[in-house]
C-alpha positions as a printed Julia matrix, in Angstrom:
78×3 Matrix{Float64}:
 -29.45   -7.0   -36.24
 -30.56   -9.63  -38.71
 -27.97  -12.42  -39.04
 -28.17  -12.42  -42.85
 -27.49   -8.7   -43.03
 -24.6    -9.11  -40.61
 -23.04  -11.83  -42.78
 -23.41   -9.7   -45.91
 -21.85   -6.68  -44.21
 -18.91   -8.7   -42.89
 -18.18  -10.27  -46.29
 -18.58   -6.91  -48.02
 -15.99   -5.46  -45.62
 -13.61   -8.32  -46.44
 -14.21   -7.74  -50.16
 -13.92   -3.97  -49.77
 -17.28   -3.58  -51.48
 -20.91   -2.91  -50.64
 -23.35   -5.67  -49.61
 -25.47   -4.93  -52.69
 -22.46   -5.68  -54.91
 -22.2    -9.26  -53.59
 -24.01  -12.24  -55.1
 -27.22  -13.22  -53.29
 -26.55  -15.19  -50.11
 -29.28  -17.6   -51.25
 -26.86  -18.73  -53.98
 -24.7   -20.24  -51.23
 -27.23  -21.35  -48.61
 -30.98  -21.33  -48.06
 -31.36  -18.2   -45.95
 -34.66  -19.21  -44.33
 -33.23  -22.57  -43.28
 -30.06  -20.87  -42.02
 -32.06  -18.54  -39.77
 -34.17  -21.42  -38.42
 -31.1   -23.53  -37.78
 -29.3   -20.72  -35.96
 -32.36  -20.19  -33.77
 -32.23  -23.87  -32.77
 -28.52  -23.97  -31.86
 -27.19  -23.77  -28.36
 -24.45  -21.24  -27.7
 -21.62  -23.75  -28.32
 -22.83  -25.18  -31.64
 -21.79  -23.73  -34.99
 -22.82  -23.7   -38.63
 -20.23  -23.4   -41.39
 -20.7   -22.7   -45.09
 -18.85  -21.09  -47.96
 -19.86  -17.77  -49.49
 -17.79  -15.71  -51.93
 -14.87  -18.09  -51.32
 -14.86  -17.36  -47.58
 -15.55  -19.88  -44.83
 -18.42  -18.43  -42.8
 -18.94  -19.72  -39.26
 -21.97  -18.71  -37.21
 -22.12  -19.69  -33.55
 -25.33  -20.37  -31.7
 -24.91  -17.13  -29.77
 -24.98  -15.19  -33.07
 -21.24  -14.56  -33.32
 -20.05  -14.54  -36.94
 -16.53  -15.44  -38.09
 -15.37  -14.78  -41.66
 -12.22  -16.72  -42.55
 -10.4   -14.49  -45.01
  -7.16  -16.47  -44.99
  -5.63  -17.68  -48.25
  -6.01  -21.26  -47.03
  -9.79  -20.87  -46.63
 -10.16  -19.25  -50.02
  -8.01  -21.85  -51.79
  -9.73  -24.77  -50.05
 -13.21  -23.49  -50.89
 -12.57  -22.98  -54.6
 -12.63  -26.69  -55.48
């Protein structure tokens, strides 16, 4: 599955909404660059960015972590 679609689906689940109801991911990060960077990572490297007040972590193996904790949301709203 496309990594961008996976991120949108995971955040939509956390927001209890639909992916189409979320702001464009391109508002948070350049999607083309994100995909290229992920393709160049080894399995132990990660990329982190903020989207919809969540800390998104993508590992080189394609694993996605969405930090939905209050601490992540408060920290990212600066």
